[in-house]
C-alpha positions as CSV (number, residue, x, y, z in Angstrom):
1,M,17.5,3.9,-3.2
2,R,15.1,3.9,-6.4
3,D,15.2,7.1,-6.6
4,I,19.1,7.5,-7.3
5,V,19.1,4.2,-9.4
6,E,16.5,5.9,-11.3
7,I,19.3,8.8,-11.3
8,Y,21.8,6.7,-12.8
9,E,19.3,5.4,-15.6
10,H,18.3,8.6,-16.8
11,W,21.9,9.7,-16.7
12,Q,23.5,6.9,-18.8
13,A,20.3,6.9,-21.1
14,R,22.6,9.8,-22.3
15,Q,20.2,12.8,-20.7
16,S,21.8,15.9,-19.7
17,L,22.4,16.5,-15.8
18,T,19.6,19.4,-16.4
19,T,16.7,17.6,-18.5
20,V,17.6,14.8,-15.7
21,A,16.9,17.0,-12.8
22,R,13.5,18.6,-14.9
23,S,12.6,14.8,-15.7
24,L,12.8,13.5,-11.8
25,K,11.9,16.5,-10.1
26,V,15.1,16.5,-8.3
27,D,18.0,19.4,-7.5
28,R,20.6,19.6,-10.5
29,K,23.1,19.8,-7.9
30,T,21.6,16.3,-6.3
31,V,21.9,14.5,-9.8
32,R,26.0,15.9,-10.8
33,K,26.8,14.5,-6.6
34,Y,25.5,11.3,-8.1
35,V,26.6,11.4,-11.3
36,K,30.0,12.4,-10.1
37,V,30.2,9.5,-7.6
38,A,29.9,7.0,-10.5
39,M,32.3,8.5,-13.0
40,E,34.9,9.1,-9.4
41,A,34.4,4.9,-10.0
42,G,35.0,4.5,-13.1
43,I,31.7,4.3,-14.6
44,T,30.8,5.7,-18.0
45,R,27.9,6.6,-20.0
46,D,29.1,4.0,-23.1
47,R,29.5,0.8,-19.6
48,V,26.1,-0.4,-19.9
49,L,25.2,-1.2,-16.2
50,T,21.7,-3.7,-15.2
51,R,19.3,-2.3,-12.6
52,E,20.7,-4.9,-10.4
53,Q,24.4,-3.5,-10.9
54,W,23.2,-0.1,-10.2
55,M,21.5,-1.0,-7.0
56,A,24.7,-2.7,-5.7
57,F,26.2,0.5,-6.7
58,V,24.1,3.0,-4.2
59,R,24.3,0.1,-1.4
60,E,28.3,0.1,-1.8
61,R,28.5,3.6,-2.4
62,F,25.5,5.1,0.0
63,P,25.3,2.7,2.7
64,E,23.3,5.2,4.5
65,V,20.8,5.4,1.6
66,A,20.2,1.9,1.4
67,G,19.5,0.8,4.9
68,G,17.9,4.4,6.0
69,P,14.7,5.5,6.6
70,S,11.7,5.4,4.1
71,R,11.7,8.8,2.0
72,T,8.5,10.6,4.0
73,P,9.7,12.9,6.3
74,W,8.8,15.8,4.1
75,R,5.5,14.8,3.7
76,A,5.1,14.3,7.7
77,K,6.3,18.2,8.0
78,L,3.9,19.4,5.4
79,E,0.7,17.1,6.3
80,P,-0.3,19.4,9.2
81,Y,-1.1,22.1,6.6
82,A,-2.4,20.6,3.8
83,A,-6.0,22.3,3.9
84,R,-4.0,25.9,4.0
85,I,-1.8,24.4,0.9
86,R,-5.1,23.5,-0.9
87,E,-6.3,27.0,-0.1
88,G,-3.2,28.7,-1.3
89,L,-3.2,26.8,-4.7
90,A,-7.3,27.6,-5.2
91,S,-5.8,31.3,-5.9
92,N,-1.6,32.1,-6.2
93,R,0.8,29.5,-8.2
94,M,3.1,26.8,-6.2
95,V,6.0,28.8,-5.9
96,T,4.2,32.0,-3.9
97,V,2.2,28.7,-1.3
98,W,5.7,27.6,-0.5
99,Q,7.0,31.0,0.1
100,R,4.0,32.2,2.5
101,L,3.9,29.2,4.2
102,K,7.5,28.6,4.8
103,Q,7.8,32.9,6.0
104,D,4.7,32.0,8.6
105,T,5.2,29.0,10.0
106,G,9.8,28.7,9.5
107,L,9.4,25.7,7.4
108,D,13.2,24.6,6.1
109,I,11.1,22.6,3.3
110,S,13.0,23.7,-0.2
111,V,10.6,24.4,-3.1
112,A,11.4,21.3,-5.3
113,T,10.6,19.2,-2.1
114,F,7.1,21.0,-1.6
115,R,6.6,20.6,-5.3
116,R,6.7,17.0,-4.8
117,Y,4.4,16.6,-1.8
118,V,2.0,18.7,-3.8
119,H,2.1,17.0,-6.9
120,A,2.1,13.7,-4.9
121,V,-0.5,14.1,-2.8
122,M,-3.3,16.5,-3.8
123,P,-2.1,16.6,-7.9
124,E,-5.9,18.1,-8.6
125,A,-5.4,21.7,-7.2
126,I,-3.1,22.1,-9.3
127,P,-4.1,25.0,-11.7
128,R,-4.2,24.2,-15.1
129,A,-2.2,27.3,-16.4
130,T,0.9,26.3,-13.6
131,V,1.5,23.5,-16.0
132,T,3.5,24.0,-18.7
133,V,4.3,21.0,-21.2
134,W,8.3,21.5,-22.9
135,R,8.8,19.5,-25.8
136,P,12.8,19.9,-26.8
137,E,14.3,19.1,-30.0
138,V,16.2,15.4,-29.0
139,A,19.3,14.0,-30.6
140,P,19.0,11.5,-33.4
141,G,18.4,8.0,-31.4
142,E,17.3,9.7,-28.0
143,E,14.1,9.6,-28.1
144,A,10.8,7.0,-29.6
145,Q,7.1,7.7,-29.0
146,L,4.6,4.8,-28.4
147,D,1.0,4.6,-28.5
148,F,-2.2,2.2,-29.8
149,G,-4.5,3.9,-31.9
150,R,-8.2,2.6,-33.4
151,M,-8.5,1.8,-36.7
152,G,-11.9,0.9,-36.9
153,Y,-13.5,-2.9,-37.8
154,W,-11.8,-5.3,-40.2
155,H,-14.0,-8.5,-41.9
156,D,-12.9,-11.5,-40.6
157,P,-13.6,-14.3,-43.9
158,I,-13.1,-17.1,-42.0
159,A,-14.6,-16.3,-38.1
160,C,-17.2,-14.8,-40.4
161,K,-17.7,-11.8,-38.1
162,R,-16.0,-8.0,-37.5
163,I,-12.9,-7.6,-35.1
164,K,-12.1,-4.2,-33.7
165,V,-8.3,-3.6,-35.6
166,W,-5.8,-1.5,-33.7
167,A,-2.3,0.3,-34.6
168,F,0.3,-0.3,-32.6
169,I,2.6,3.2,-33.5
170,M,6.5,3.8,-32.6
171,V,7.5,7.1,-34.1
172,L,11.1,8.7,-34.0
173,A,10.9,12.0,-32.0
174,Y,13.9,13.4,-34.1
175,S,13.1,12.3,-37.8
176,R,9.5,11.4,-37.3
177,H,10.3,8.0,-38.4
178,M,7.7,6.5,-38.0
179,F,6.9,2.3,-37.4
180,V,3.1,0.8,-37.9
181,R,1.8,-2.5,-36.9
182,L,-2.1,-3.7,-37.1
183,V,-2.9,-5.9,-34.4
184,T,-6.2,-7.3,-33.5
185,S,-5.6,-7.5,-29.9
186,L,-4.1,-5.6,-27.0
187,D,-3.0,-8.0,-24.8
188,A,0.8,-8.3,-22.9
189,L,2.3,-10.6,-25.2
190,T,0.9,-8.2,-28.5
191,W,2.4,-5.2,-26.7
192,L,5.6,-7.1,-26.2
193,E,5.8,-8.6,-29.8
194,C,5.0,-5.2,-31.3
195,H,8.5,-3.7,-29.7
196,V,10.2,-6.4,-31.1
197,V,9.4,-6.3,-34.2
198,G,9.8,-2.0,-34.1
199,F,12.8,-2.4,-33.1
200,E,13.8,-4.7,-35.9
201,F,12.1,-2.4,-38.7
202,L,14.0,0.5,-37.0
203,E,17.5,-1.4,-37.0
204,G,18.0,-0.1,-33.9
205,V,16.7,0.9,-29.9
206,P,16.2,4.4,-28.9
207,R,17.4,5.3,-25.6
208,R,14.4,6.3,-23.9
209,L,10.7,5.1,-24.6
210,V,7.4,7.7,-24.0
211,L,4.3,6.1,-23.8
212,D,1.5,6.2,-22.1
213,N,0.4,4.4,-18.6
214,L,-0.8,1.7,-20.4
215,T,-1.2,-1.7,-18.3
216,D,0.4,-3.6,-19.8
217,A,3.4,-1.8,-19.4
218,V,2.6,0.4,-16.1
219,V,0.9,-0.9,-13.2
220,K,1.1,2.1,-11.0
221,A,1.2,5.3,-12.6
222,D,3.3,7.8,-10.6
223,L,5.3,11.0,-11.3
224,Y,8.4,10.0,-9.1
225,D,8.3,6.4,-8.9
226,P,5.4,4.4,-11.1
227,Q,5.6,0.6,-11.4
228,F,6.6,-1.1,-14.6
229,N,4.7,-4.6,-15.8
230,R,8.1,-7.1,-15.0
231,A,7.5,-8.7,-18.5
232,Y,7.9,-4.9,-20.3
233,D,10.8,-3.7,-17.7
234,E,12.9,-7.0,-18.3
235,L,12.5,-6.1,-21.7
236,A,13.8,-2.3,-21.4
237,A,16.9,-4.4,-19.6
238,H,17.0,-6.5,-22.2
239,Y,17.8,-3.6,-24.7
240,H,19.2,-1.0,-22.3
241,V,16.3,1.2,-23.2
242,L,14.8,3.7,-20.4
243,I,10.8,3.9,-20.0
244,D,9.7,6.8,-19.3
245,P,6.1,6.9,-19.0
246,C,3.3,10.8,-19.3
247,R,2.0,11.8,-16.5
248,V,-1.4,11.0,-16.5
249,G,-3.7,12.4,-18.0
250,H,-0.8,14.9,-20.2
251,P,-1.5,13.4,-23.6
252,K,0.9,16.8,-24.8
253,D,4.1,14.6,-23.3
254,K,4.3,12.3,-26.4
255,G,3.0,15.3,-28.3
256,Y,4.9,13.1,-32.1
257,V,2.8,10.2,-31.1
258,A,-0.7,12.0,-30.2
259,Y,-0.7,13.6,-33.4
260,C,-0.7,10.5,-35.5
261,T,-3.4,8.4,-33.2
262,S,-6.4,11.7,-32.8
């Protein structure tokens, strides 16, 4: 159910079907199928639904998914071949390993499912040369990238001591328009306050926020099923903005703000 709701949230953030499929690592036909059901029900991108409303919609339209088994059958099928897959990835591209495994064993596993398994179970086995980061230009108001950058030390004349100073940075991907706020704390409250002040400064809210897997934002970093800090999740729901965390260890996924903090 969470996977389907995530498809709808990305679609409602006005991402194209191809972009949604690429971002969530699912087939474009799958995205089109679920979006078609929503549109037939009279739901458009201009009608903003909360996550709870989307979950209720999925329960109603796809009861077999809401009450069905967890999404682990493909893991059970591929787990016996884990050692072979690791060995194959050491010298071959992922699609080559998938093709040979399918031919030799007769497994009915799509390449998209195979990729999900590898990324979830053995990400360290993926050759860096096969991971390509594509950052196309985005439409105005579509995306903002966030980060904290260390600025150095500041002498507090009242406390008579040196204090670390950090900069919260919010960059609009289209215009590169930037909001910067200096802070002396990196706690959750500061993180949320910086968002609110940043949105006021920009006089609007982007449809998607791209950020690192900071603990104040992401409780569990996962390529397909991240878990967000509750307060941050509620802030995103209040502003109807999509949280889109980067892959762990891939700062180029948010290249605009990474350049500002480097």
